[in-house]
VMD Tcl script that builds the backbone (N, CA, C; Angstrom):
set m [mol new atoms 255]
animate dup $m
set s [atomselect $m all]
$s set {name element resname resid chain x y z} {
  {N N MET 1 A 0.922 -1.182 0.167}
  {CA C MET 1 A -0.043 -0.089 -0.143}
  {C C MET 1 A 0.787 1.295 -0.002}
  {N N THR 2 A 1.921 1.076 0.763}
  {CA C THR 2 A 2.919 2.511 0.793}
  {C C THR 2 A 3.719 2.712 -0.485}
  {N N LEU 3 A 3.704 1.453 -1.378}
  {CA C LEU 3 A 4.470 1.785 -2.826}
  {C C LEU 3 A 3.223 2.328 -3.522}
  {N N LEU 4 A 2.127 2.122 -3.354}
  {CA C LEU 4 A 1.328 2.927 -4.337}
  {C C LEU 4 A 0.957 4.338 -3.974}
  {N N LEU 5 A 0.943 4.741 -2.619}
  {CA C LEU 5 A 0.739 5.779 -2.110}
  {C C LEU 5 A 1.938 6.876 -2.439}
  {N N VAL 6 A 3.018 6.241 -2.420}
  {CA C VAL 6 A 4.120 6.903 -2.662}
  {C C VAL 6 A 4.354 7.152 -4.397}
  {N N PHE 7 A 4.207 6.264 -5.163}
  {CA C PHE 7 A 3.878 6.407 -6.659}
  {C C PHE 7 A 2.933 7.593 -6.997}
  {N N PHE 8 A 1.427 7.557 -6.500}
  {CA C PHE 8 A 0.955 8.314 -6.536}
  {C C PHE 8 A 1.242 9.991 -6.535}
  {N N ALA 9 A 1.574 10.009 -5.219}
  {CA C ALA 9 A 2.354 11.293 -4.701}
  {C C ALA 9 A 3.211 11.912 -5.645}
  {N N LEU 10 A 4.190 10.973 -6.164}
  {CA C LEU 10 A 5.178 11.329 -7.197}
  {C C LEU 10 A 4.556 11.675 -8.811}
  {N N VAL 11 A 3.630 10.790 -8.944}
  {CA C VAL 11 A 2.994 11.139 -10.337}
  {C C VAL 11 A 2.227 12.334 -10.252}
  {N N VAL 12 A 1.565 12.884 -9.031}
  {CA C VAL 12 A 0.809 14.226 -8.848}
  {C C VAL 12 A 1.446 15.174 -9.004}
  {N N GLY 13 A 2.704 14.899 -8.046}
  {CA C GLY 13 A 3.761 16.087 -8.241}
  {C C GLY 13 A 4.596 16.336 -9.846}
  {N N GLY 14 A 4.958 15.273 -10.328}
  {CA C GLY 14 A 5.572 15.322 -11.449}
  {C C GLY 14 A 4.679 15.936 -12.512}
  {N N GLU 15 A 3.475 15.263 -12.576}
  {CA C GLU 15 A 2.533 15.925 -13.701}
  {C C GLU 15 A 2.044 17.524 -13.635}
  {N N ALA 16 A 2.009 17.911 -12.177}
  {CA C ALA 16 A 1.916 19.213 -11.885}
  {C C ALA 16 A 3.138 20.000 -12.622}
  {N N ILE 17 A 4.193 19.778 -12.317}
  {CA C ILE 17 A 5.415 20.368 -12.850}
  {C C ILE 17 A 5.384 20.242 -14.194}
  {N N ASN 18 A 5.012 19.066 -14.911}
  {CA C ASN 18 A 4.741 18.807 -16.388}
  {C C ASN 18 A 3.969 19.735 -16.907}
  {N N LEU 19 A 2.771 19.960 -16.521}
  {CA C LEU 19 A 1.865 20.878 -16.816}
  {C C LEU 19 A 1.944 22.308 -17.125}
  {N N THR 20 A 2.630 22.625 -15.726}
  {CA C THR 20 A 3.457 23.966 -15.770}
  {C C THR 20 A 4.275 24.476 -16.600}
  {N N ALA 21 A 5.197 23.624 -16.621}
  {CA C ALA 21 A 6.328 23.940 -17.813}
  {C C ALA 21 A 5.679 23.785 -19.299}
  {N N CYS 22 A 4.492 23.055 -19.490}
  {CA C CYS 22 A 4.229 22.901 -20.958}
  {C C CYS 22 A 3.175 24.514 -20.981}
  {N N LEU 23 A 2.373 24.596 -20.401}
  {CA C LEU 23 A 1.722 25.630 -20.197}
  {C C LEU 23 A 2.308 26.844 -20.307}
  {N N ALA 24 A 3.590 26.989 -19.817}
  {CA C ALA 24 A 4.488 28.320 -19.824}
  {C C ALA 24 A 5.161 28.337 -21.155}
  {N N LEU 25 A 5.617 27.121 -21.675}
  {CA C LEU 25 A 5.924 27.033 -22.963}
  {C C LEU 25 A 5.091 27.615 -24.249}
  {N N GLU 26 A 4.037 27.300 -23.758}
  {CA C GLU 26 A 2.864 27.763 -25.105}
  {C C GLU 26 A 2.438 28.939 -24.744}
  {N N ARG 27 A 2.539 29.645 -23.142}
  {CA C ARG 27 A 1.774 30.952 -23.314}
  {C C ARG 27 A 3.232 32.077 -23.691}
  {N N TYR 28 A 4.071 31.747 -23.728}
  {CA C TYR 28 A 5.355 32.633 -24.177}
  {C C TYR 28 A 5.725 32.422 -25.292}
  {N N HIS 29 A 5.085 31.587 -25.901}
  {CA C HIS 29 A 5.178 31.231 -27.388}
  {C C HIS 29 A 6.795 30.707 -27.524}
  {N N VAL 30 A 7.293 29.989 -27.016}
  {CA C VAL 30 A 8.661 29.466 -26.991}
  {C C VAL 30 A 8.659 28.437 -28.293}
  {N N VAL 31 A 7.721 27.616 -28.210}
  {CA C VAL 31 A 7.608 26.752 -29.415}
  {C C VAL 31 A 6.245 26.677 -29.828}
  {N N ALA 32 A 5.934 25.830 -31.118}
  {CA C ALA 32 A 4.512 25.989 -31.489}
  {C C ALA 32 A 3.843 24.783 -30.721}
  {N N PRO 33 A 2.563 25.449 -30.640}
  {CA C PRO 33 A 1.511 24.492 -29.694}
  {C C PRO 33 A 1.479 23.343 -30.017}
  {N N SER 34 A 1.840 22.782 -31.522}
  {CA C SER 34 A 1.487 21.243 -31.408}
  {C C SER 34 A 2.863 20.541 -31.000}
  {N N ILE 35 A 3.832 21.158 -30.902}
  {CA C ILE 35 A 5.044 20.679 -30.507}
  {C C ILE 35 A 4.939 20.445 -28.911}
  {N N VAL 36 A 4.252 21.552 -28.362}
  {CA C VAL 36 A 4.161 21.718 -26.695}
  {C C VAL 36 A 3.398 20.348 -26.597}
  {N N MET 37 A 2.153 19.873 -27.362}
  {CA C MET 37 A 1.571 18.956 -27.095}
  {C C MET 37 A 2.432 17.623 -27.195}
  {N N ALA 38 A 3.358 17.373 -28.222}
  {CA C ALA 38 A 4.116 16.083 -27.961}
  {C C ALA 38 A 5.062 16.206 -26.902}
  {N N ILE 39 A 5.363 17.555 -26.459}
  {CA C ILE 39 A 6.485 17.412 -25.546}
  {C C ILE 39 A 5.612 16.919 -24.019}
  {N N PHE 40 A 4.507 17.621 -24.043}
  {CA C PHE 40 A 3.503 17.198 -22.672}
  {C C PHE 40 A 3.403 15.575 -22.947}
  {N N PHE 41 A 3.301 14.938 -23.755}
  {CA C PHE 41 A 2.989 13.501 -23.801}
  {C C PHE 41 A 4.108 12.646 -23.502}
  {N N VAL 42 A 5.266 13.178 -24.276}
  {CA C VAL 42 A 6.617 12.463 -24.226}
  {C C VAL 42 A 6.770 12.407 -22.369}
  {N N ALA 43 A 7.031 13.898 -21.857}
  {CA C ALA 43 A 7.210 14.200 -20.295}
  {C C ALA 43 A 6.174 13.296 -19.353}
  {N N SER 44 A 4.978 13.097 -20.078}
  {CA C SER 44 A 3.877 12.379 -19.170}
  {C C SER 44 A 4.283 11.047 -18.945}
  {N N ILE 45 A 4.710 10.388 -20.055}
  {CA C ILE 45 A 5.524 9.149 -20.048}
  {C C ILE 45 A 6.486 8.773 -19.413}
  {N N ALA 46 A 7.291 9.739 -19.318}
  {CA C ALA 46 A 8.675 10.011 -18.460}
  {C C ALA 46 A 8.461 9.967 -17.106}
  {N N VAL 47 A 7.289 10.834 -16.536}
  {CA C VAL 47 A 7.018 11.173 -15.367}
  {C C VAL 47 A 6.565 9.567 -14.593}
  {N N LEU 48 A 5.479 8.884 -15.555}
  {CA C LEU 48 A 5.124 7.796 -15.126}
  {C C LEU 48 A 6.232 6.629 -14.541}
  {N N TRP 49 A 6.883 6.558 -15.572}
  {CA C TRP 49 A 8.548 5.878 -15.520}
  {C C TRP 49 A 9.150 5.824 -14.477}
  {N N LEU 50 A 9.536 7.306 -14.389}
  {CA C LEU 50 A 10.572 7.609 -13.126}
  {C C LEU 50 A 9.805 7.577 -11.929}
  {N N SER 51 A 8.615 7.931 -11.766}
  {CA C SER 51 A 7.776 7.614 -10.537}
  {C C SER 51 A 7.920 6.433 -10.157}
  {N N TRP 52 A 7.450 5.586 -10.831}
  {CA C TRP 52 A 7.573 4.225 -10.575}
  {C C TRP 52 A 8.771 3.623 -10.191}
  {N N ARG 53 A 9.914 3.981 -11.047}
  {CA C ARG 53 A 11.254 3.617 -10.402}
  {C C ARG 53 A 11.737 4.159 -9.207}
  {N N LEU 54 A 11.137 5.480 -9.130}
  {CA C LEU 54 A 11.703 6.121 -7.585}
  {C C LEU 54 A 10.845 5.519 -6.355}
  {N N ALA 55 A 9.623 5.053 -6.663}
  {CA C ALA 55 A 8.694 4.610 -5.622}
  {C C ALA 55 A 9.380 3.547 -5.286}
  {N N ILE 56 A 9.723 2.762 -6.113}
  {CA C ILE 56 A 10.059 1.318 -5.601}
  {C C ILE 56 A 11.365 1.486 -4.952}
  {N N ARG 57 A 12.182 2.277 -5.491}
  {CA C ARG 57 A 13.586 2.252 -4.477}
  {C C ARG 57 A 13.221 2.944 -3.289}
  {N N LEU 58 A 12.310 4.460 -3.098}
  {CA C LEU 58 A 12.003 4.407 -1.795}
  {C C LEU 58 A 11.245 3.726 -0.732}
  {N N THR 59 A 10.653 2.837 -1.305}
  {CA C THR 59 A 9.898 1.970 -0.313}
  {C C THR 59 A 10.583 0.550 -0.223}
  {N N GLU 60 A 11.577 0.190 -0.828}
  {CA C GLU 60 A 12.237 -1.376 -0.836}
  {C C GLU 60 A 12.624 -1.209 0.662}
  {N N PRO 61 A 12.694 -2.394 1.258}
  {CA C PRO 61 A 12.913 -2.693 2.731}
  {C C PRO 61 A 14.427 -2.657 2.884}
  {N N ARG 62 A 14.855 -1.974 3.886}
  {CA C ARG 62 A 16.438 -2.178 4.342}
  {C C ARG 62 A 16.796 -3.238 5.036}
  {N N LEU 63 A 17.922 -3.630 4.593}
  {CA C LEU 63 A 18.680 -4.813 5.494}
  {C C LEU 63 A 19.115 -4.178 6.610}
  {N N ARG 64 A 18.923 -4.729 8.079}
  {CA C ARG 64 A 19.375 -4.340 9.393}
  {C C ARG 64 A 20.726 -5.228 9.291}
  {N N GLY 65 A 21.365 -4.729 10.272}
  {CA C GLY 65 A 23.005 -5.221 10.747}
  {C C GLY 65 A 22.885 -6.884 10.762}
  {N N ALA 66 A 21.928 -7.318 11.693}
  {CA C ALA 66 A 21.760 -8.954 11.543}
  {C C ALA 66 A 21.565 -9.689 9.970}
  {N N ASP 67 A 20.904 -9.116 9.368}
  {CA C ASP 67 A 20.044 -9.474 8.164}
  {C C ASP 67 A 21.557 -9.395 6.877}
  {N N ARG 68 A 21.925 -8.181 7.407}
  {CA C ARG 68 A 23.328 -8.251 6.260}
  {C C ARG 68 A 24.279 -9.244 6.658}
  {N N GLN 69 A 24.465 -9.457 7.831}
  {CA C GLN 69 A 25.636 -10.429 8.205}
  {C C GLN 69 A 25.206 -11.666 7.657}
  {N N HIS 70 A 23.945 -12.279 7.909}
  {CA C HIS 70 A 23.282 -13.433 7.517}
  {C C HIS 70 A 23.457 -13.477 5.775}
  {N N LEU 71 A 22.912 -12.254 5.212}
  {CA C LEU 71 A 23.452 -12.491 3.951}
  {C C LEU 71 A 24.682 -12.785 3.686}
  {N N LEU 72 A 25.465 -12.102 3.898}
  {CA C LEU 72 A 26.929 -12.015 3.556}
  {C C LEU 72 A 27.830 -13.802 3.952}
  {N N LEU 73 A 27.116 -14.076 4.922}
  {CA C LEU 73 A 27.504 -15.620 5.309}
  {C C LEU 73 A 26.818 -16.263 4.552}
  {N N VAL 74 A 25.725 -16.226 3.765}
  {CA C VAL 74 A 25.057 -17.110 3.062}
  {C C VAL 74 A 25.634 -17.028 1.663}
  {N N LEU 75 A 25.834 -16.026 1.213}
  {CA C LEU 75 A 26.706 -15.825 -0.143}
  {C C LEU 75 A 28.016 -16.291 -0.006}
  {N N SER 76 A 29.096 -15.807 1.177}
  {CA C SER 76 A 30.261 -16.714 1.045}
  {C C SER 76 A 30.439 -17.811 1.305}
  {N N THR 77 A 29.207 -18.336 1.801}
  {CA C THR 77 A 29.352 -20.064 1.802}
  {C C THR 77 A 28.973 -20.593 0.605}
  {N N ALA 78 A 27.990 -19.640 -0.245}
  {CA C ALA 78 A 27.738 -20.145 -1.776}
  {C C ALA 78 A 28.963 -20.227 -2.912}
  {N N ILE 79 A 29.585 -19.178 -2.452}
  {CA C ILE 79 A 30.918 -18.881 -3.486}
  {C C ILE 79 A 32.005 -19.802 -3.157}
  {N N ASN 80 A 32.209 -20.108 -1.913}
  {CA C ASN 80 A 33.408 -21.221 -1.485}
  {C C ASN 80 A 32.661 -22.759 -1.528}
  {N N ALA 81 A 31.645 -23.077 -2.061}
  {CA C ALA 81 A 31.102 -24.176 -1.920}
  {C C ALA 81 A 31.671 -25.202 -3.259}
  {N N PRO 82 A 31.938 -26.226 -3.419}
  {CA C PRO 82 A 32.397 -26.700 -4.618}
  {C C PRO 82 A 31.062 -26.911 -5.490}
  {N N MET 83 A 31.330 -26.823 -6.755}
  {CA C MET 83 A 30.157 -26.924 -7.869}
  {C C MET 83 A 30.235 -28.538 -8.239}
  {N N ILE 84 A 28.916 -28.830 -7.960}
  {CA C ILE 84 A 28.513 -30.487 -8.097}
  {C C ILE 84 A 27.729 -30.659 -9.773}
  {N N ALA 85 A 28.350 -31.222 -10.796}
  {CA C ALA 85 A 27.936 -31.326 -11.927}
  {C C ALA 85 A 27.228 -32.493 -12.349}
}
mol reanalyze $m
mol bondsrecalc $m
mol representation Tube
mol addrep $m
């Protein structure tokens, strides 16, 4: 549930920035209105993708000290174990 809430918050913030930037481009005639629409579409897709990647990274569980030591023990054992074919 936390993942979806973080994703939703990031998307809302990103799309607000996207919309504001595209409206500014159109209002001050920096580029043609048809190009602004294409920029908005591409930026919207980028916001969705980046928000999902960032939400996953922000909400992934952190390893505590004991868990990290256990993981290192398992990995070192697996590396040193002989391969059976």
